[in-house]
C-alpha positions as CSV (number, residue, x, y, z in Angstrom):
1,M,-22.7,36.8,-39.3
2,K,-24.7,33.9,-41.1
3,K,-21.6,33.2,-43.1
4,C,-19.7,32.3,-39.8
5,L,-22.4,29.9,-38.6
6,P,-21.3,26.8,-40.9
7,V,-17.8,26.8,-40.3
8,L,-18.0,27.2,-36.5
9,F,-20.4,23.9,-37.0
10,F,-17.9,22.1,-38.8
11,V,-15.5,23.2,-36.2
12,V,-17.3,21.9,-33.3
13,L,-18.4,18.8,-35.0
14,F,-14.5,17.9,-36.0
15,S,-13.6,18.4,-32.6
16,A,-15.9,16.1,-31.4
17,C,-15.1,13.4,-33.7
18,Y,-11.6,13.9,-33.4
19,S,-12.0,13.3,-29.7
20,E,-13.7,10.1,-30.0
21,D,-11.3,8.8,-32.2
22,F,-8.8,8.3,-29.6
23,K,-10.9,6.6,-27.0
24,Q,-9.7,3.2,-26.3
25,S,-11.6,-0.1,-24.4
26,Y,-9.0,-1.3,-21.7
27,R,-8.9,-4.3,-20.1
28,L,-6.4,-3.7,-17.4
29,R,-5.2,-5.9,-14.4
30,V,-5.4,-4.0,-11.0
31,H,-2.9,-5.1,-8.1
32,V,-3.1,-4.0,-4.8
33,V,0.0,-4.0,-3.1
34,D,2.2,-2.9,-0.1
35,L,5.1,-0.7,-0.4
36,N,7.1,-3.5,-1.1
37,R,4.9,-4.2,-3.9
38,Q,3.2,-7.5,-2.4
39,L,0.3,-8.6,-3.1
40,L,-2.5,-7.3,-0.3
41,V,-5.5,-10.1,0.2
42,G,-8.7,-9.0,1.9
43,C,-8.9,-5.2,0.5
44,K,-11.9,-3.8,-0.7
45,L,-11.4,-1.6,-4.0
46,S,-13.8,0.7,-5.9
47,V,-13.1,2.7,-8.8
48,N,-14.5,6.3,-9.9
49,K,-14.5,5.0,-13.7
50,G,-15.1,1.6,-15.4
51,E,-16.1,-1.4,-13.8
52,L,-14.0,-3.9,-11.6
53,R,-14.7,-7.6,-12.3
54,P,-13.2,-10.7,-10.6
55,I,-10.4,-12.7,-12.9
56,A,-12.0,-15.3,-15.3
57,S,-10.4,-18.6,-15.2
58,G,-11.2,-22.2,-16.5
59,L,-12.0,-23.2,-13.0
60,G,-14.4,-20.0,-12.9
61,D,-14.4,-16.6,-11.4
62,F,-11.8,-15.8,-8.2
63,D,-12.4,-13.5,-5.7
64,P,-10.6,-10.5,-6.1
65,S,-10.2,-9.7,-2.3
66,Q,-8.7,-12.9,-1.8
67,I,-6.0,-12.6,-4.8
68,G,-5.5,-9.0,-4.6
69,V,-6.0,-8.7,-8.3
70,W,-9.0,-7.1,-10.1
71,E,-9.9,-6.7,-13.7
72,L,-10.8,-3.2,-14.8
73,A,-13.0,-2.4,-18.2
74,F,-12.6,0.8,-19.2
75,E,-13.3,3.4,-22.4
76,G,-10.7,6.0,-22.3
77,S,-7.8,7.8,-23.6
78,P,-4.0,7.3,-22.7
79,G,-3.3,9.5,-19.6
80,E,-6.6,10.1,-18.3
81,E,-6.4,9.9,-14.6
82,I,-8.8,7.5,-12.6
83,T,-9.0,7.3,-9.0
84,F,-9.4,4.1,-6.8
85,H,-10.9,3.9,-3.3
86,I,-9.1,1.4,-1.2
87,S,-9.8,-0.3,2.2
88,C,-7.5,-3.0,3.9
89,P,-7.7,-4.6,7.4
90,G,-5.5,-4.5,9.9
91,H,-2.8,-1.9,9.5
92,Y,-3.0,0.1,5.9
93,L,-5.1,3.4,5.6
94,V,-8.0,3.5,4.1
95,G,-8.0,6.1,1.5
96,S,-7.8,6.9,-2.4
97,W,-5.0,6.5,-4.9
98,S,-5.3,8.5,-8.1
99,H,-3.5,6.6,-11.5
100,P,-3.2,7.9,-15.2
101,L,-4.3,5.2,-17.9
102,P,-0.9,3.2,-19.1
103,S,-0.4,3.5,-23.0
104,E,-1.0,-0.3,-23.2
105,Q,-4.8,-1.2,-23.4
106,N,-4.0,-4.6,-21.5
107,G,-1.5,-3.1,-18.7
108,V,-1.1,-3.4,-15.3
109,I,-2.3,-0.8,-12.3
110,E,-0.4,-0.7,-8.8
111,V,-2.9,0.5,-6.3
112,I,-0.6,1.1,-3.3
113,A,-1.5,0.5,0.2
114,Y,0.0,2.6,2.6
115,P,0.8,1.5,6.5
116,D,-1.2,3.3,9.0
117,E,1.6,4.4,11.7
118,S,-0.9,4.1,14.4
119,C,-0.9,0.3,13.8
120,S,3.1,0.1,14.3
121,V,5.5,-0.2,16.9
122,F,7.8,2.6,17.6
123,G,10.9,2.4,20.1
124,H,14.4,3.0,20.5
125,V,17.7,0.6,21.7
126,I,19.5,2.5,24.1
127,D,22.0,1.1,27.1
128,T,21.2,2.1,31.0
129,S,22.9,5.4,30.1
130,K,20.1,6.4,27.3
131,R,22.7,6.3,24.4
132,P,21.8,4.7,21.5
133,I,22.8,1.3,20.4
134,P,23.0,1.0,16.4
135,D,22.0,-2.2,14.4
136,A,20.1,-3.9,16.9
137,K,18.2,-6.7,15.5
138,V,14.1,-6.0,16.5
139,Y,11.6,-8.8,16.6
140,V,7.7,-8.3,16.9
141,H,5.5,-11.4,17.8
142,K,2.2,-11.5,16.9
143,D,-0.6,-14.2,15.9
144,N,2.5,-17.0,15.0
145,R,4.5,-14.4,12.8
146,I,7.6,-13.2,13.5
147,L,8.1,-9.4,12.3
148,E,12.1,-8.4,11.6
149,T,13.6,-4.8,11.4
150,T,17.1,-3.4,12.5
151,A,17.5,-0.3,14.8
152,D,19.0,2.7,12.7
153,A,21.9,4.7,13.6
154,N,20.4,6.4,16.5
155,G,18.9,3.4,17.6
156,E,15.3,3.6,16.4
157,F,13.2,1.5,14.6
158,S,9.7,1.1,13.6
159,V,7.5,-2.1,12.8
160,P,4.0,-2.1,11.1
161,A,3.1,-4.7,13.0
162,G,-0.7,-4.6,12.0
163,M,-2.0,-3.9,15.6
164,G,-5.2,-2.3,14.7
165,D,-7.3,-5.0,16.8
166,G,-5.6,-3.4,20.0
167,Q,-3.8,-6.6,20.8
168,P,-0.3,-6.3,22.8
169,V,2.7,-8.0,21.0
170,L,6.0,-9.1,22.1
171,I,9.0,-7.0,21.2
172,E,12.3,-8.7,21.2
173,V,15.6,-7.2,20.8
174,I,19.2,-8.6,20.3
175,A,22.0,-6.3,20.3
176,T,25.7,-6.8,20.6
177,V,27.4,-4.6,23.5
178,R,31.1,-5.1,24.3
179,G,31.5,-8.0,21.7
180,K,28.7,-9.8,23.6
181,P,25.2,-10.5,22.5
182,R,22.4,-9.3,24.9
183,R,18.8,-9.5,24.7
184,V,15.6,-8.0,26.4
185,A,12.0,-8.4,25.7
186,R,8.9,-6.4,26.7
187,W,5.0,-6.5,25.8
188,A,3.9,-3.0,23.8
189,T,0.8,-2.1,22.0
190,A,-0.1,0.2,18.9
191,G,1.6,3.6,18.5
192,Q,3.3,3.2,21.7
193,L,6.4,4.5,21.9
194,V,9.0,2.1,23.6
195,D,12.1,2.2,25.0
196,M,14.1,-1.3,24.7
197,I,17.1,-0.9,27.4
198,I,20.1,-3.2,27.0
199,V,21.9,-3.8,30.2
200,P,25.5,-4.4,29.3
């Protein structure tokens, strides 16, 4: 039994050194983006490991929440998973997002903010007989912005209008019926299912 102790000690020591050799110093850029990979501003971000820092420049440090970009300093191994917690105002869900460390020590990680469906506008574009009207143009007017989408083959549409503030928005639909353009508009609020009825 005594003869085995030095061998066991050697194996444990070797294993600890072997693992330590594969630790790397990371200095990553972390981008907070939407589903279209556009940077989001005004978000709050935290991480379960490492340290999030402002982006440094010759003009001083930038506030990460105002540009959607952070710097992450981290000691870890390639493939090791880290978890971000994200909170964005408006129409994005609060939640956690996990990502494995990239092989590049100076790479980029994109943290995706998913839309909150309860802050979206849903609806159908139909005629007076409740038949769907496909390919209609849908415009949502809010806060001097116009969000645009197109109804699908079933006349259905969804617009993440960022209506977490509970304020109503104006929905405008323009469709071509029997070769002629038709328009209808009405007000709606977050999470409301709206029937936009086009009169031929």
